[in-house]
C-alpha positions, -999 to 999 in steps of 0.1 A, spaced: 162 67 672 187 88 691 176 123 682 193 156 690 171 187 689 184 223 690 162 250 704 147 224 726 134 247 753 115 269 729 79 267 718 81 243 690 112 225 703 97 216 736 66 202 720 86 181 695 109 168 722 79 158 743 63 139 713 95 121 703 104 111 739 70 99 747 68 77 716 101 60 726 129 80 709 160 89 730 160 127 728 187 151 738 178 188 737 201 219 735 192 255 742 211 286 753 182 304 769 186 335 747 174 366 764 149 375 737 123 365 762 125 354 799 145 323 808 117 313 832 93 308 803 117 282 787 124 266 820 86 260 824 86 245 789 114 221 799 96 212 831 66 201 810 87 180 787 104 163 816 71 153 831 65 117 820 94 118 795 123 98 810 139 95 776 146 132 774 178 148 786 189 185 783 222 202 777 226 239 779 247 254 751 250 277 721 249 265 685 274 291 676 300 276 699 317 244 684 328 233 719 291 234 731 280 214 701 307 189 705 299 183 742 262 179 733 269 155 704 291 135 727 263 132 752 236 125 727 254 102 702 226 112 677 216 93 646 195 123 635 194 160 642 164 184 642 177 219 640 151 243 654 173 269 672 170 303 656 161 339 663 126 344 649 106 375 641 105 400 612 105 433 630 133 425 655 154 413 625 151 446 608 163 463 640 193 439 644 201 421 612 237 412 622 226 393 653 200 374 632 227 365 606 250 354 634 225 330 651 206 318 621 233 315 595 265 310 614 247 288 639 233 266 611 268 263 596 282 252 630 254 226 634 262 212 599 299 211 608 291 192 640 270 167 620 299 161 596 325 157 623 303 133 643 291 112 614 254 122 616 239 117 582 203 129 587 191 165 595 157 181 596 159 219 593 133 243 606 127 269 579 98 294 576 70 306 553 89 339 554 113 326 527 85 332 502 89 368 491 79 398 471 69 379 439 58 345 454 25 333 441 -2 323 465 -7 295 475 30 291 482 46 260 467 80 245 474 91 250 438 91 288 442 127 301 438 123 324 469 147 350 456 132 382 470 129 380 508 112 409 526 132 409 559 166 400 573 149 371 591 135 357 559 169 361 542 186 342 570 161 313 568 166 311 530 204 312 536 200 283 560 182 263 534 210 270 509 236 260 534 219 227 541 216 220 504 253 227 499 261 203 528 239 177 512 257 181 479 292 181 494 289 155 522 259 134 513 239 143 544 202 137 540 183 169 547 146 178 550 137 215 552 104 222 568 88 256 561 66 264 591 36 287 586 28 309 617 26 283 644 5 289 675 -6 270 706 3 263 742 38 276 752 38 301 723 63 329 727 47 358 747 57 383 720 39 366 691 6 379 678 -19 354 692 -4 353 726 1 391 728 -34 398 715 -49 374 740 -30 389 769 -41 425 759 -78 417 752 -80 396 784 -66 425 804 -89 451 788 -61 468 770 -61 482 734 -46 461 706 -23 479 681 -30 465 646 -8 475 617 -22 482 582 -59 480 574 -66 446 589 -68 428 556 -34 411 557 -38 374 562 -18 345 575 -19 307 574 -20 300 611 -10 265 621 -18 247 654 12 233 672 1 197 671 -2 198 634 33 211 630 46 184 654 28 158 633 47 170 603 81 172 621 77 136 635 67 123 601 98 140 586 120 124 612 106 90 604 110 96 567 147 105 572 152 75 595 139 52 568 160 66 539 182 40 523 201 68 504 204 105 513 180 130 497 173 167 499 136 176 504 116 207 512 80 207 526 55 233 536 38 226 569 8 249 573 -29 250 581 -37 256 545 -63 283 552 -60 320 557 -73 344 584 -72 381 582 -57 402 610 -91 417 618 -107 382 619 -80 369 642 -86 396 668 -124 390 666 -119 353 671 -98 360 702 -123 385 716 -152 360 711 -132 332 728 -125 355 758 -160 370 759 -147 405 754 -149 432 727 -114 440 715 -104 477 714 -84 482 683 -59 510 676 -49 512 640 -13 519 631 6 524 598 17 493 580 51 480 590 80 473 567 89 436 561 53 423 566 39 400 539 4 407 526 -7 371 527 6 336 534 -10 303 524 6 269 523 2 244 495 7 212 515 2 188 486 38 175 488 38 170 526 4 152 523 17 129 497 51 121 512 45 125 549 8 118 553 5 154 566 -31 166 572 -37 198 593 -66 189 616 -72 220 637 -90 250 621 -83 284 634 -116 289 653 -111 257 672 -74 264 677 -81 299 692 -106 284 716 -80 259 727 -53 286 730 -75 308 751 -83 279 774 -46 272 779 -39 309 785 -65 310 813 -50 279 829 -15 293 827 -26 327 840 -52 321 866 
């Protein structure tokens, strides 16, 4: 397949591009090196993708700019698009909701428009477990209406799902929305919890935890997420007629915030110093993926439990920060 990946220099995007290119797909990646975190981090991600991946090419550009998308589509001539580019994070979205709407909603609309104008009939869209909201029952299932998001970020991801459904209905594009559950692993963004906690504990610094430590997340190792993404690409490629599908991709187990920091401390051989802070607005109490549908349709099976994954992450962190 000729595959076009937005957000290719990011954490998940770089891993997916690497997987697709190494298995033989022709992959073109797009990224605008948004200043949310340092460009050098994304440049290192791309350097790793390019190593041993001659089928990968990169184009710098912004999904909000039709001219950038048109140039990238002309270079890639894609048969399928994986749309990963987005601003992520609950708390930053509360501070700047307009920017999140611009990138995540307007940007998605522009990608859909580029697909239509370039005759691309298959799209995988990166959604989030955050779309499950105030009244969602645990474990989260794809049949949930997702009507009460808790943050602007969550609302923009749900808006993206609705935009892709409208495009499917109006243009016939085949779409698979993938709801990612708290992904971690090598190349994880430095501001995300596991990376940040590892950096702080490793350096002997206190860790700020919000709430009482009982909130829990379904943490998912990056290779498990990439397995699900690659399977969704293959499913889309094999479709004889366009369909609209939604799948949870998660680890299907929960870990409390307190347990997470303890696991990181154990892997580092250090006792974490915890500073308790008030609960933050927008945070969900618990996330847990029902992955029955992804298992049935995509053969998805999360393989890396959290204790093993934290050990792997800490080993990577030490190699990357000698």
